[in-house]
Backbone as ProteinMPNN parsed JSONL, in Angstrom:
{"seq_chain_A": "XXXXXXXXXXXXXXXXXXXXXXXXXXXXXXXXXXXXXXXXXXXXXXXXXXXXXXXXXXXXXXXXXXXXXXXXXXXXXXXXXXXXXXXXXXXXXXXXXXXXXXXXXXXXXXXXXXXXXXXXXXXXXXXXXXXXXXXXXXXXXXXXXXXXXXXXXXXXXXXXXXXXXXXXXXXXXXXXX", "coords_chain_A": {"N_chain_A": [[39.04, -3.462, -23.646], [38.463, -6.138, -21.734], [39.433, -9.426, -20.978], [38.517, -12.255, -20.123], [38.129, -13.96, -17.234], [39.873, -16.46, -16.132], [39.83, -20.217, -15.123], [42.868, -20.931, -12.966], [45.593, -22.79, -13.261], [46.088, -25.727, -11.249], [49.132, -25.723, -9.715], [51.386, -29.181, -9.136], [51.146, -29.7, -5.091], [51.268, -27.384, -4.62], [48.788, -25.276, -2.046], [46.089, -23.808, -0.961], [44.735, -23.57, 0.817], [46.657, -23.118, 3.066], [48.235, -21.281, 2.341], [46.1, -19.027, 2.206], [45.608, -18.822, 5.506], [48.547, -17.603, 5.701], [47.778, -14.991, 5.484], [45.936, -12.904, 7.196], [44.128, -10.957, 5.585], [42.786, -12.943, 4.03], [41.612, -14.191, 4.902], [38.858, -15.615, 5.968], [36.836, -14.281, 4.259], [34.738, -14.942, 3.045], [34.918, -14.294, -0.513], [36.504, -16.033, -2.745], [37.703, -14.696, -4.846], [40.293, -12.22, -4.902], [42.086, -9.59, -4.503], [45.156, -7.992, -4.946], [47.962, -5.445, -4.87], [50.213, -4.084, -5.552], [53.318, -5.029, -3.709], [54.557, -3.723, -2.159], [52.342, -2.519, -0.385], [50.809, -4.496, 0.167], [49.282, -7.728, 2.558], [51.638, -8.655, 4.855], [52.733, -12.465, 5.235], [53.089, -13.974, 8.345], [54.973, -15.654, 8.558], [57.057, -14.658, 6.557], [57.376, -11.869, 8.095], [58.925, -12.229, 10.907], [61.063, -13.381, 10.043], [61.989, -11.861, 9.155], [62.283, -9.906, 11.497], [63.802, -11.064, 12.803], [66.128, -11.758, 11.283], [67.037, -8.667, 11.408], [67.362, -8.52, 14.168], [69.411, -10.389, 14.79], [71.524, -10.064, 12.661], [72.012, -6.95, 13.09], [71.338, -6.172, 15.33], [70.509, -3.642, 18.18], [69.636, -0.583, 17.55], [69.611, 3.051, 18.215], [68.809, 6.263, 18.629], [69.88, 9.505, 18.962], [69.449, 12.98, 18.613], [70.445, 16.607, 18.931], [68.702, 19.287, 18.714], [69.755, 21.888, 19.115], [72.213, 22.028, 17.453], [71.421, 20.746, 15.843], [72.302, 18.195, 15.13], [72.295, 14.462, 14.966], [72.152, 11.337, 15.065], [72.48, 8.087, 14.451], [73.079, 5.247, 16.48], [74.432, 1.47, 16.471], [74.681, -1.462, 17.999], [76.64, -4.861, 17.628], [76.678, -8.048, 19.168], [79.675, -10.488, 20.712], [78.768, -12.321, 22.409], [79.311, -11.277, 25.483], [80.723, -9.478, 24.615], [81.449, -6.493, 23.163], [81.348, -6.615, 19.266], [81.18, -4.958, 17.176], [80.782, -2.023, 16.692], [78.873, 1.03, 15.975], [77.645, 3.742, 13.467], [75.523, 6.568, 11.952], [74.263, 8.959, 10.448], [73.984, 12.992, 11.205], [75.708, 15.804, 11.861], [77.423, 18.112, 13.462], [81.313, 18.946, 13.409], [82.071, 18.162, 16.063], [80.552, 16.419, 17.092], [80.661, 14.067, 15.662], [82.944, 13.097, 15.32], [83.23, 12.582, 17.911], [81.838, 10.682, 18.521], [82.753, 8.905, 16.598], [85.151, 8.537, 17.483], [83.802, 7.239, 20.51], [83.445, 4.913, 18.861], [85.848, 3.279, 18.471], [86.469, 3.606, 20.965], [84.584, 1.886, 22.532], [84.901, -0.34, 20.879], [85.216, -4.566, 21.381], [84.663, -4.274, 24.209], [82.917, -5.359, 27.213], [79.742, -5.5, 28.03], [79.493, -3.922, 30.634], [82.116, -1.971, 31.059], [81.658, -0.73, 29.036], [79.526, 0.872, 29.397], [80.719, 2.11, 32.099], [82.396, 3.306, 30.864], [80.83, 5.604, 29.079], [79.562, 6.226, 31.354], [81.934, 7.561, 32.64], [82.657, 9.728, 30.906], [80.459, 11.185, 31.09], [80.457, 12.031, 33.348], [82.752, 13.347, 33.206], [81.812, 15.919, 31.345], [79.495, 16.519, 31.573], [78.599, 16.805, 34.202], [81.63, 17.863, 34.866], [83.14, 16.817, 37.144], [85.57, 15.4, 37.058], [89.004, 14.932, 36.075], [90.806, 15.857, 33.13], [93.796, 14.617, 32.883], [92.799, 12.418, 33.34], [91.115, 10.617, 31.657], [91.158, 8.863, 28.8], [93.443, 8.257, 26.902], [92.97, 8.0, 24.018], [90.706, 9.865, 23.729], [91.578, 11.741, 24.827], [91.727, 14.029, 22.863], [89.336, 15.342, 23.394], [89.045, 16.865, 25.35], [89.692, 19.917, 24.702], [86.832, 20.708, 24.168], [85.639, 21.147, 26.883], [85.972, 23.697, 27.207], [83.588, 25.152, 25.956], [80.83, 25.705, 27.131], [78.849, 25.066, 25.516], [78.696, 23.232, 24.339], [79.004, 21.374, 24.992], [77.217, 19.166, 24.446], [77.098, 17.862, 22.605], [79.331, 16.647, 21.975], [78.401, 14.238, 23.665], [76.135, 13.317, 23.028], [76.218, 10.874, 21.27], [77.862, 9.009, 23.433], [76.012, 9.08, 24.787], [73.277, 8.17, 23.195], [74.185, 5.299, 22.43], [74.937, 4.315, 25.371], [72.379, 3.987, 25.717], [71.413, 2.116, 23.611], [72.529, 0.288, 24.897], [71.029, -0.535, 27.149], [68.721, -1.276, 25.733], [69.275, -3.636, 24.772], [69.556, -5.707, 26.37], [70.299, -8.588, 28.358], [72.431, -11.072, 26.023], [71.904, -10.565, 23.944]], "CA_chain_A": [[38.524, -4.763, -23.311], [39.131, -7.1, -20.505], [39.596, -10.796, -20.664], [37.736, -13.419, -19.718], [38.829, -14.441, -16.067], [39.593, -17.895, -16.315], [40.509, -20.52, -13.977], [44.121, -21.179, -12.862], [45.922, -23.956, -13.255], [47.145, -25.422, -9.737], [50.257, -27.325, -9.366], [50.749, -29.934, -7.931], [51.859, -29.448, -4.144], [50.366, -25.74, -4.119], [48.35, -26.039, -0.761], [45.663, -22.553, -1.2], [44.897, -23.242, 2.197], [47.911, -23.011, 3.391], [48.364, -19.612, 2.002], [45.377, -17.993, 3.03], [45.727, -19.024, 6.359], [49.308, -16.808, 6.404], [47.823, -14.125, 5.458], [45.033, -12.505, 7.476], [43.713, -10.198, 4.699], [42.077, -13.596, 3.15], [40.983, -15.391, 5.955], [36.826, -15.434, 6.53], [36.327, -13.055, 3.679], [33.563, -15.417, 2.173], [34.949, -14.728, -1.112], [37.564, -16.677, -3.416], [38.429, -13.841, -5.342], [41.048, -11.575, -4.045], [42.681, -8.252, -6.009], [46.557, -7.483, -3.779], [48.056, -4.693, -5.094], [51.9, -4.535, -4.91], [53.81, -6.122, -2.021], [54.33, -2.323, -0.967], [51.591, -2.184, 0.204], [49.922, -5.741, 0.764], [49.912, -7.524, 3.926], [52.986, -9.822, 4.656], [52.966, -13.579, 6.018], [53.774, -14.035, 9.368], [56.769, -16.469, 8.215], [57.97, -13.458, 6.378], [58.114, -10.725, 9.285], [59.007, -13.488, 11.573], [62.177, -13.847, 9.308], [62.599, -10.048, 9.056], [62.999, -9.658, 12.714], [64.881, -12.296, 13.135], [67.768, -10.835, 10.518], [67.734, -7.598, 12.206], [67.638, -8.333, 16.19], [70.752, -10.912, 14.822], [72.634, -9.236, 11.803], [71.989, -5.316, 12.765], [71.703, -5.439, 17.305], [69.521, -2.838, 17.936], [70.062, 0.737, 17.3], [69.508, 3.676, 19.15], [69.384, 7.532, 17.49], [70.223, 10.583, 19.306], [69.355, 14.066, 18.216], [70.752, 17.931, 19.385], [68.589, 20.195, 18.244], [70.879, 23.202, 19.1], [73.535, 21.829, 16.825], [71.099, 20.147, 14.382], [73.098, 17.008, 15.344], [71.158, 13.9, 14.221], [73.097, 10.191, 15.338], [71.959, 6.35, 15.447], [73.849, 3.892, 16.817], [74.338, 0.397, 16.574], [76.192, -2.691, 17.953], [76.552, -6.528, 18.091], [77.45, -8.511, 20.206], [79.876, -11.623, 20.796], [78.927, -13.134, 24.072], [78.905, -9.795, 26.331], [81.904, -8.064, 24.028], [80.835, -5.935, 21.663], [82.351, -6.891, 17.898], [80.489, -4.274, 16.466], [79.703, -0.698, 17.246], [78.602, 1.507, 13.951], [77.248, 4.739, 13.794], [74.994, 6.978, 11.318], [73.647, 10.493, 10.746], [74.253, 13.693, 10.2], [75.917, 16.556, 12.56], [78.643, 18.97, 13.895], [82.82, 17.551, 13.878], [82.605, 17.407, 17.396], [79.474, 15.539, 17.353], [80.971, 13.106, 14.192], [84.743, 13.255, 16.015], [82.895, 12.128, 19.126], [80.668, 9.445, 17.727], [83.798, 8.437, 15.708], [86.196, 7.768, 18.846], [83.169, 6.491, 21.205], [83.66, 3.412, 17.933], [87.437, 3.192, 19.082], [86.746, 3.532, 22.128], [84.466, 0.446, 22.578], [84.968, -2.044, 20.406], [86.697, -5.286, 22.086], [85.111, -3.813, 25.366], [82.175, -5.805, 27.482], [79.135, -3.871, 27.903], [79.64, -3.157, 31.821], [82.746, -1.671, 30.714], [80.819, 0.422, 28.589], [79.006, 1.301, 30.753], [81.701, 2.513, 32.577], [82.738, 4.722, 29.188], [79.691, 6.177, 28.998], [79.591, 7.255, 32.923], [83.132, 8.446, 32.792], [81.982, 10.896, 29.575], [79.266, 11.93, 31.271], [81.169, 12.985, 34.917], [84.267, 14.215, 32.41], [81.321, 16.761, 30.581], [78.078, 17.358, 32.117], [79.265, 17.169, 35.601], [82.959, 18.453, 35.295], [83.899, 16.355, 38.242], [86.951, 14.355, 36.099], [90.133, 15.901, 35.511], [91.863, 15.945, 32.061], [94.359, 12.972, 32.272], [91.572, 10.988, 34.15], [90.439, 9.959, 30.86], [91.657, 7.463, 28.748], [94.266, 8.677, 26.036], [92.238, 8.28, 22.613], [89.511, 10.247, 23.936], [91.672, 13.274, 25.591], [91.418, 15.021, 22.124], [88.226, 15.848, 23.359], [88.494, 17.543, 26.184], [89.282, 20.89, 24.265], [85.31, 21.155, 23.959], [85.216, 21.336, 27.64], [86.261, 24.895, 27.266], [83.061, 25.578, 25.91], [79.888, 24.604, 27.396], [77.174, 24.83, 24.448], [79.458, 21.707, 22.479], [79.383, 19.201, 25.334], [76.032, 18.059, 23.892], [77.426, 17.812, 21.419], [80.376, 15.366, 22.506], [77.908, 13.843, 24.784], [75.13, 12.831, 22.592], [76.83, 8.975, 20.646], [77.488, 8.059, 24.399], [74.37, 8.781, 26.162], [72.695, 6.968, 22.551], [74.496, 3.897, 22.822], [73.607, 3.935, 26.578], [70.193, 3.586, 25.809], [71.27, 0.962, 23.028], [73.146, -0.956, 25.472], [70.265, -1.032, 27.544], [67.643, -1.549, 24.823], [70.042, -4.372, 23.98], [69.492, -6.441, 27.234], [71.729, -9.235, 28.359], [72.383, -11.896, 25.017], [71.562, -9.929, 22.282]], "C_chain_A": [[38.942, -5.176, -22.536], [39.29, -8.572, -20.805], [38.944, -11.189, -20.098], [38.343, -13.895, -18.058], [38.357, -15.972, -16.643], [40.196, -18.854, -14.82], [42.314, -20.867, -14.217], [44.395, -22.084, -12.779], [46.858, -24.229, -11.748], [48.237, -26.299, -9.813], [50.22, -28.128, -8.378], [51.739, -29.677, -6.42], [51.562, -27.777, -4.003], [49.008, -25.979, -2.569], [47.196, -24.245, -0.648], [45.237, -21.932, 0.321], [45.532, -22.572, 3.81], [48.393, -21.438, 4.025], [47.135, -18.292, 2.255], [45.644, -18.01, 4.259], [46.662, -18.447, 6.815], [48.903, -15.621, 6.105], [46.293, -13.531, 5.605], [43.682, -12.119, 6.691], [42.228, -11.449, 3.797], [41.888, -14.497, 3.811], [39.488, -14.798, 5.968], [36.066, -14.305, 5.723], [34.937, -13.963, 3.085], [33.992, -15.273, 0.404], [36.442, -15.087, -1.894], [38.56, -15.715, -4.66], [39.246, -12.864, -4.495], [41.984, -10.676, -4.508], [43.309, -7.528, -4.525], [47.116, -6.785, -4.898], [49.681, -5.035, -4.998], [52.992, -4.907, -3.896], [54.508, -4.742, -1.629], [53.576, -2.697, 0.15], [50.437, -3.574, 0.783], [50.483, -6.2, 2.118], [51.283, -8.694, 3.719], [53.021, -11.147, 5.619], [53.659, -13.217, 7.31], [54.98, -14.719, 9.164], [57.765, -15.233, 8.408], [58.545, -12.096, 7.232], [58.139, -11.086, 10.321], [60.802, -13.215, 11.072], [62.741, -12.442, 9.293], [63.534, -9.359, 9.947], [63.78, -9.616, 13.011], [66.209, -11.57, 12.23], [68.109, -9.296, 11.241], [68.283, -7.535, 13.467], [69.142, -9.325, 15.578], [72.181, -10.583, 13.881], [73.174, -7.465, 12.457], [72.185, -4.671, 14.387], [71.166, -4.745, 16.95], [70.613, -1.392, 17.926], [68.862, 1.476, 18.128], [69.482, 5.418, 18.385], [68.983, 8.48, 18.844], [69.896, 11.709, 18.704], [69.581, 15.029, 19.725], [70.054, 18.525, 18.554], [69.133, 20.843, 17.53], [71.271, 23.101, 17.788], [72.64, 21.024, 15.065], [71.785, 18.421, 14.17], [72.278, 15.676, 15.298], [71.756, 12.163, 14.106], [72.171, 8.763, 15.269], [73.177, 5.612, 15.589], [73.332, 2.628, 17.041], [75.036, -0.612, 16.886], [75.89, -4.088, 18.012], [77.295, -6.897, 18.439], [78.211, -10.043, 20.046], [79.513, -11.941, 21.365], [78.454, -12.004, 24.63], [79.824, -9.1, 25.897], [81.433, -7.933, 22.351], [81.807, -5.968, 20.441], [82.095, -5.654, 17.227], [80.193, -3.245, 16.933], [79.886, 0.281, 16.173], [77.522, 3.197, 14.5], [76.522, 6.003, 12.363], [74.223, 8.214, 11.433], [74.447, 11.59, 9.682], [74.748, 14.897, 11.79], [77.303, 17.681, 12.514], [80.34, 18.441, 13.526], [82.345, 16.771, 14.633], [81.512, 16.325, 17.397], [80.111, 13.996, 16.371], [82.2, 12.771, 14.862], [84.387, 12.383, 16.816], [82.735, 10.524, 19.177], [81.92, 8.469, 17.086], [84.932, 7.582, 17.425], [85.585, 6.971, 19.994], [83.663, 5.335, 19.937], [85.253, 2.104, 18.767], [87.377, 2.24, 20.046], [86.065, 1.935, 23.079], [84.031, -0.787, 22.232], [85.513, -3.058, 21.285], [85.567, -5.262, 23.995], [83.588, -4.684, 25.926], [81.268, -4.836, 27.953], [79.399, -3.452, 29.76], [80.982, -2.373, 31.798], [82.37, -0.777, 29.654], [80.283, 0.993, 29.144], [79.741, 2.43, 31.265], [82.623, 3.777, 31.603], [81.927, 5.919, 29.603], [79.67, 7.058, 30.564], [80.649, 7.354, 33.078], [82.998, 9.945, 31.873], [81.024, 11.413, 30.424], [79.843, 13.193, 32.775], [82.446, 13.917, 33.771], [83.162, 15.696, 31.835], [80.623, 17.838, 30.66], [78.05, 17.197, 33.365], [80.982, 17.968, 35.93], [83.836, 17.769, 36.386], [84.974, 14.993, 38.474], [88.07, 15.364, 36.083], [90.442, 15.662, 34.18], [92.711, 14.515, 31.735], [93.726, 11.739, 33.45], [91.601, 9.839, 32.798], [91.6, 9.281, 29.332], [92.575, 7.898, 27.378], [93.726, 8.795, 24.719], [90.962, 9.121, 22.894], [90.101, 12.289, 24.574], [91.915, 14.283, 24.477], [90.133, 15.882, 22.383], [87.937, 16.913, 24.657], [89.251, 19.266, 25.684], [87.871, 20.701, 24.138], [85.038, 21.365, 25.563], [85.289, 22.568, 28.552], [84.44, 25.667, 27.064], [81.374, 24.827, 26.258], [78.845, 24.162, 26.545], [77.644, 23.732, 23.56], [79.307, 21.024, 23.731], [78.051, 18.584, 25.059], [76.609, 17.73, 23.031], [78.611, 16.533, 21.253], [79.676, 14.341, 23.207], [76.744, 12.51, 23.887], [75.493, 10.851, 21.84], [77.061, 8.551, 21.751], [76.594, 7.799, 25.242], [73.226, 7.567, 24.623], [73.444, 5.495, 22.651], [75.043, 3.225, 24.108], [72.627, 3.312, 26.172], [70.312, 2.444, 24.727], [71.544, 0.419, 23.729], [71.618, -1.418, 26.308], [68.792, -1.617, 27.404], [67.896, -3.153, 24.394], [69.716, -5.873, 25.035], [70.355, -7.69, 27.081], [71.535, -10.811, 26.916], [72.185, -11.686, 23.909], [72.602, -9.545, 21.143]], "O_chain_A": [[40.063, -4.736, -22.277], [38.11, -8.227, -20.747], [38.513, -10.433, -19.227], [39.507, -14.258, -18.223], [37.365, -16.465, -17.178], [40.767, -18.405, -13.826], [42.882, -21.008, -15.3], [43.586, -22.768, -12.152], [47.757, -23.559, -11.24], [48.154, -27.517, -9.967], [49.598, -28.138, -7.315], [52.946, -29.479, -6.556], [51.811, -27.212, -2.938], [48.514, -27.091, -2.382], [47.882, -23.391, -0.084], [45.27, -20.817, 0.841], [45.193, -22.014, 4.853], [48.671, -20.837, 5.063], [47.282, -17.082, 2.42], [46.125, -16.902, 4.498], [46.609, -18.285, 8.034], [49.755, -14.811, 6.471], [45.495, -13.539, 4.668], [42.564, -12.596, 6.885], [41.193, -11.088, 3.235], [41.971, -15.656, 3.402], [39.183, -13.605, 5.975], [35.123, -13.618, 6.114], [34.059, -13.226, 2.638], [33.421, -16.153, -0.239], [37.434, -14.415, -1.613], [39.664, -15.956, -5.148], [38.857, -12.694, -3.339], [42.918, -11.266, -5.052], [42.764, -6.949, -3.585], [46.901, -7.305, -5.993], [50.203, -6.023, -4.482], [52.275, -4.52, -2.973], [55.099, -4.808, -0.551], [53.94, -3.069, 1.265], [49.526, -3.499, 1.608], [51.43, -5.73, 2.749], [51.689, -9.307, 2.732], [53.335, -10.938, 6.791], [54.568, -12.393, 7.413], [56.017, -14.273, 9.655], [58.561, -14.834, 9.258], [59.618, -11.5, 7.138], [57.415, -10.452, 11.089], [61.628, -12.86, 11.912], [63.924, -12.133, 9.431], [64.588, -8.738, 9.813], [64.537, -8.738, 13.425], [67.109, -10.914, 12.755], [69.238, -8.904, 11.536], [69.234, -6.872, 13.881], [70.16, -8.828, 16.058], [73.368, -10.741, 14.166], [74.28, -6.939, 12.333], [72.691, -3.621, 14.78], [70.957, -4.637, 15.741], [71.809, -1.242, 18.176], [67.788, 1.044, 18.544], [70.329, 5.604, 17.511], [68.028, 8.258, 19.588], [70.17, 11.379, 17.551], [69.278, 14.76, 20.888], [70.529, 18.496, 17.418], [69.277, 20.885, 16.309], [70.835, 23.888, 16.948], [73.006, 20.868, 13.9], [71.675, 17.706, 13.174], [71.183, 15.957, 15.787], [71.782, 11.726, 12.956], [71.256, 8.531, 16.06], [74.094, 5.489, 14.777], [72.243, 2.405, 17.571], [76.036, -0.853, 16.21], [74.807, -4.434, 18.483], [78.469, -6.541, 18.332], [77.598, -10.872, 19.373], [80.141, -12.959, 21.074], [77.304, -11.638, 24.388], [80.051, -8.051, 26.501], [81.231, -8.525, 21.291], [82.919, -5.447, 20.52], [83.071, -5.28, 16.577], [79.249, -3.284, 17.722], [80.935, 0.355, 15.533], [76.957, 3.5, 15.551], [77.488, 6.288, 11.656], [73.586, 8.474, 12.454], [75.004, 11.557, 8.585], [74.047, 14.734, 12.789], [77.991, 17.899, 11.517], [80.387, 17.22, 13.373], [82.115, 15.565, 14.552], [81.872, 15.229, 17.825], [79.736, 12.888, 16.752], [82.275, 11.545, 14.781], [84.972, 11.302, 16.749], [83.331, 9.582, 19.699], [81.828, 7.247, 17.206], [85.151, 6.504, 17.979], [86.292, 6.147, 20.574], [84.636, 4.751, 20.414], [85.454, 0.978, 19.222], [87.74, 1.076, 20.215], [86.652, 1.198, 23.872], [83.361, -1.716, 22.682], [86.347, -2.616, 22.075], [85.775, -6.143, 24.83], [82.843, -4.759, 24.949], [81.578, -3.684, 28.254], [79.47, -2.229, 29.877], [81.069, -1.91, 32.935], [83.189, 0.137, 29.548], [80.842, 2.03, 29.499], [79.465, 3.584, 30.939], [83.258, 4.799, 31.862], [82.261, 6.904, 30.262], [79.753, 8.275, 30.73], [80.715, 7.192, 34.296], [83.269, 11.06, 32.319], [80.928, 12.611, 30.158], [79.713, 14.387, 33.043], [82.745, 15.107, 33.862], [83.815, 16.737, 31.919], [80.66, 19.025, 30.336], [76.982, 17.678, 33.743], [81.349, 18.476, 36.989], [85.023, 18.054, 36.548], [85.164, 14.135, 39.336], [87.862, 16.577, 36.079], [90.076, 14.487, 34.162], [92.522, 13.668, 30.862], [94.102, 10.725, 34.038], [91.954, 8.661, 32.835], [92.809, 9.494, 29.25], [91.766, 7.649, 26.484], [94.05, 9.847, 24.17], [90.081, 8.938, 22.053], [89.521, 13.369, 24.68], [92.29, 15.395, 24.849], [89.877, 16.909, 21.755], [86.915, 17.565, 24.872], [89.307, 19.937, 26.714], [88.121, 19.783, 23.357], [83.932, 21.896, 25.667], [85.0, 22.737, 29.737], [84.054, 26.541, 27.841], [80.901, 23.79, 25.793], [78.115, 23.185, 26.713], [77.216, 23.382, 22.46], [79.512, 19.818, 23.585], [77.838, 17.45, 25.487], [76.119, 16.637, 22.748], [78.565, 15.649, 20.398], [80.393, 13.365, 23.429], [76.636, 11.3, 24.085], [74.826, 9.86, 22.137], [76.606, 7.408, 21.784], [76.342, 6.904, 26.049], [72.629, 6.532, 24.918], [72.745, 4.604, 23.134], [75.478, 2.075, 24.166], [72.197, 2.174, 26.361], [69.359, 1.666, 24.77], [70.817, -0.573, 23.678], [71.136, -2.531, 26.101], [68.013, -2.123, 28.212], [67.038, -3.837, 23.835], [69.652, -6.982, 24.505], [71.006, -7.937, 26.066], [70.507, -11.487, 26.963], [72.257, -12.461, 22.956], [72.201, -9.124, 20.058]]}, "name": "protein", "num_of_chains": 1, "seq": "XXXXXXXXXXXXXXXXXXXXXXXXXXXXXXXXXXXXXXXXXXXXXXXXXXXXXXXXXXXXXXXXXXXXXXXXXXXXXXXXXXXXXXXXXXXXXXXXXXXXXXXXXXXXXXXXXXXXXXXXXXXXXXXXXXXXXXXXXXXXXXXXXXXXXXXXXXXXXXXXXXXXXXXXXXXXXXXXX"}
């Protein structure tokens, strides 16, 4: 049995017109009766969407994903800035031990550095591993253990994946992010 629809009481201060304006679905239908399902599938008001986007931009910063199908490595790199300085660099994902260790070393090496210094580090890593025109002694002390991987060309991509994703994250962030 269904219950008859009753007029709902309107509380003081409730403005149905303002609510309809915030939800595009409720505009211009010509009907005052609308069925809305759960919040996962319904349209969200613009103010809510703007607040979520701002929160992610401010709190979580830009994120970029890197993948290496040969090894199954899959990482996401995210950064937070304090002015031009990287306040926090983080990663999550799954990968081989070489990829995870390289990503961990990358976070340690990048934190507290300026954007340009980090770009210099990512460029150095590319020259060191991809081009091979840098000597192991030229590497920062923190990164020298990675030199052992240079002997295995098939694993170089495992080392560079996090660094390339970091470089792309910096490019996506733009100034003042």
